[in-house]
Backbone bond lengths (Angstrom), bond angles and torsions (degrees), N, CA, C in turn:
res aa  C-N    CA-C-N  psi(-1)  N-CA   C-N-CA  omega(-1)  CA-C   N-CA-C  phi
1 M - - - 1.366 - - 1.581 110.67 -
2 A 1.360 115.55 -44.50 1.432 119.49 -179.25 1.527 109.10 -62.85
3 I 1.229 121.13 -40.83 1.529 125.81 179.30 1.483 108.23 -57.51
4 Q 1.359 119.81 -45.46 1.411 119.57 -179.32 1.496 116.28 -65.59
5 K 1.418 112.39 -31.49 1.451 119.88 178.45 1.560 108.27 -69.87
6 V 1.310 114.86 -38.90 1.488 121.37 179.60 1.585 106.65 -61.58
7 L 1.275 117.02 -54.03 1.531 121.96 -178.72 1.477 110.28 -54.12
8 K 1.370 116.89 -44.64 1.454 122.36 -178.69 1.486 107.96 -62.35
9 S 1.367 119.65 -50.06 1.492 122.11 179.79 1.564 111.47 -59.79
10 L 1.266 117.30 -34.22 1.499 122.80 179.41 1.595 109.50 -79.03
11 E 1.278 114.45 -13.77 1.543 119.47 -173.55 1.515 112.42 57.15
12 W 1.331 114.47 40.75 1.434 117.12 169.06 1.498 110.84 -95.38
13 N 1.331 116.24 144.42 1.451 124.28 179.51 1.491 113.82 -69.62
14 I 1.306 120.14 123.01 1.547 120.25 172.60 1.523 106.90 -85.30
15 K 1.308 116.92 122.60 1.497 124.59 -177.56 1.602 105.39 -89.72
16 E 1.316 117.61 -43.15 1.499 121.56 -173.80 1.461 110.55 -154.37
17 I 1.294 116.59 136.49 1.400 124.40 170.90 1.598 111.22 -122.39
18 D 1.284 116.83 123.00 1.440 118.93 177.46 1.579 105.36 -119.41
19 D 1.364 111.18 102.41 1.557 118.53 -174.70 1.529 106.57 -67.90
20 A 1.313 119.67 -33.26 1.436 122.84 -174.09 1.558 112.24 -65.29
21 R 1.316 115.36 -36.66 1.468 123.86 -176.32 1.565 108.96 -102.88
22 H 1.392 118.45 -3.74 1.403 120.82 -177.98 1.517 110.66 57.61
23 H 1.313 116.51 52.26 1.429 121.26 -174.13 1.451 109.95 -129.51
24 V 1.328 116.76 137.87 1.560 120.59 178.63 1.465 107.91 -130.40
25 N 1.301 119.52 135.81 1.483 125.07 176.25 1.472 104.17 -116.92
26 T 1.333 117.95 120.36 1.434 123.43 177.59 1.477 118.00 -133.56
27 N 1.316 118.70 160.73 1.427 122.99 179.03 1.560 107.56 -113.11
28 T 1.370 114.51 131.88 1.436 118.46 174.10 1.535 107.84 -82.50
29 K 1.405 109.97 163.22 1.441 116.97 178.93 1.494 111.01 -76.93
30 A 1.381 117.48 142.55 1.489 123.10 170.16 1.539 106.49 -76.50
31 A 1.357 116.32 155.13 1.421 118.58 176.85 1.567 105.07 -139.41
32 F 1.315 115.39 -179.17 1.515 119.80 -177.98 1.515 105.31 -59.83
33 M 1.295 115.75 128.41 1.438 125.28 -178.55 1.511 114.81 55.76
34 S 1.312 116.58 33.81 1.467 122.41 -178.41 1.516 111.32 -150.66
35 W 1.274 119.99 136.09 1.437 124.75 -178.30 1.522 107.48 -95.73
36 G 1.276 118.88 157.95 1.462 120.23 173.60 1.482 112.33 -81.01
37 S 1.276 118.43 160.60 1.483 126.19 -178.08 1.509 108.64 -118.39
38 T 1.308 116.45 159.75 1.463 123.52 165.61 1.477 109.46 -100.03
39 L 1.308 118.66 125.88 1.434 126.01 -178.64 1.588 105.73 -109.52
40 L 1.284 118.50 129.68 1.463 126.34 176.29 1.557 106.78 -109.56
41 I 1.248 116.81 110.03 1.501 124.97 -171.97 1.576 105.62 -109.21
42 D 1.281 114.79 128.93 1.474 123.73 176.20 1.528 109.54 -125.42
43 A 1.275 118.51 135.71 1.425 123.46 174.85 1.561 107.19 -117.61
44 L 1.333 119.83 138.04 1.366 122.49 -179.11 1.549 109.12 -141.07
45 S 1.342 119.32 118.71 1.398 125.53 176.07 1.492 112.41 -61.02
46 V 1.336 120.43 121.48 1.451 124.04 177.89 1.528 109.25 -92.25
47 D 1.321 113.42 -44.81 1.528 118.00 175.79 1.532 106.85 -159.38
48 K 1.284 120.05 -169.11 1.367 126.89 -174.83 1.483 118.32 -49.97
49 N 1.386 114.19 -43.02 1.377 125.44 -178.27 1.573 117.56 -106.08
50 T 1.249 116.42 1.76 1.498 118.74 -167.73 1.535 109.57 -132.62
51 T 1.307 119.30 129.98 1.437 127.72 177.17 1.589 106.29 -126.60
52 R 1.323 111.95 127.65 1.522 114.78 172.76 1.495 110.49 -97.04
53 V 1.331 113.74 125.37 1.499 124.45 178.20 1.465 108.71 -108.07
54 S 1.395 117.40 124.72 1.458 120.96 176.94 1.508 106.30 -121.89
55 V 1.385 114.55 146.32 1.464 121.35 -179.59 1.486 106.81 -128.41
56 A 1.276 115.77 132.70 1.530 122.58 170.96 1.495 105.98 -120.36
57 A 1.249 119.61 142.55 1.374 125.04 179.45 1.552 116.05 -125.59
58 E 1.333 115.22 145.64 1.463 121.23 -174.93 1.573 99.76 -130.57
59 T 1.359 111.17 130.68 1.509 118.49 174.20 1.482 105.08 -131.14
60 P 1.409 113.32 135.96 1.468 116.82 173.84 1.465 110.58 -57.70
61 V 1.371 118.67 122.33 1.501 120.27 -177.86 1.513 111.58 -107.99
62 T 1.254 114.29 126.76 1.491 122.11 169.04 1.557 100.39 -133.35
63 T 1.344 110.82 176.57 1.498 113.91 175.51 1.465 114.96 -60.70
64 I 1.284 118.36 -37.77 1.421 123.41 177.70 1.471 114.82 -67.62
65 T 1.405 118.46 -49.07 1.423 123.48 179.88 1.498 111.19 -62.31
66 S 1.324 116.02 -37.50 1.468 116.44 -177.52 1.475 113.41 -68.69
67 M 1.337 118.25 -24.85 1.489 122.58 177.34 1.496 111.91 -82.50
68 V 1.328 114.26 -46.83 1.462 119.83 -178.06 1.578 112.72 -75.31
69 D 1.267 119.29 -40.58 1.474 122.90 -176.50 1.486 112.77 -89.68
70 F 1.269 121.29 10.53 1.513 121.07 -171.61 1.546 108.31 -61.53
71 G 1.308 117.20 118.88 1.403 123.94 179.28 1.528 115.30 90.53
72 R 1.271 118.46 -12.83 1.451 125.19 178.13 1.436 115.58 -56.84
73 T 1.320 115.63 -47.15 1.545 120.17 -177.85 1.526 109.54 -65.88
74 R 1.355 117.09 -34.40 1.480 116.31 176.05 1.498 111.58 -64.71
75 Q 1.344 117.45 -38.92 1.483 122.85 -179.93 1.634 108.48 -64.28
76 Q 1.240 115.47 -37.81 1.516 118.90 176.76 1.516 109.95 -63.59
77 I 1.321 119.15 -44.89 1.393 123.14 -178.10 1.576 108.90 -63.64
78 D 1.333 114.46 -43.14 1.475 121.08 177.55 1.521 110.82 -58.89
79 L 1.352 111.98 -43.59 1.513 119.90 -175.35 1.550 105.19 -65.14
80 F 1.298 121.46 -44.26 1.429 123.35 178.80 1.546 112.37 -57.94
81 F 1.308 116.33 -45.37 1.472 118.82 -178.57 1.549 110.11 -72.03
82 T 1.263 117.02 -32.83 1.502 118.68 176.17 1.554 110.01 -62.62
83 E 1.369 114.11 -47.56 1.433 117.87 178.92 1.582 113.26 -67.25
84 L 1.209 116.83 -31.69 1.500 121.97 178.40 1.446 107.30 -65.71
85 A 1.343 118.44 -48.59 1.500 126.83 178.49 1.553 109.00 -53.39
86 K 1.342 114.03 -44.98 1.553 117.03 179.20 1.521 107.64 -67.18
87 Q 1.213 121.35 -43.02 1.511 127.00 -177.59 1.555 106.05 -59.52
88 L 1.235 119.21 -44.28 1.526 123.72 -175.80 1.502 112.41 -71.99
89 T 1.319 117.26 -26.38 1.465 119.65 -177.72 1.604 112.38 -89.15
90 I 1.260 115.09 -2.90 1.484 120.85 179.26 1.425 108.48 -74.85
């Protein structure tokens, strides 16, 4: 539920939610001189009080996108985790 709230606050499009596997597939927003990415988010319960969240990102890569978007996907992942931390402390 917290992940969905984060994605809504970031205004990223949710492509797929698989509640059984705790998997979310989302698209980030494109910006000026930047393409959107696909983020694959997985949550796994480690124990009663701990959940591991992993994020993998896919960005369409061409010569131009690799030069212009260098580091942008990392920033989007960091933004996701920052917003998730805020959501969990509420």
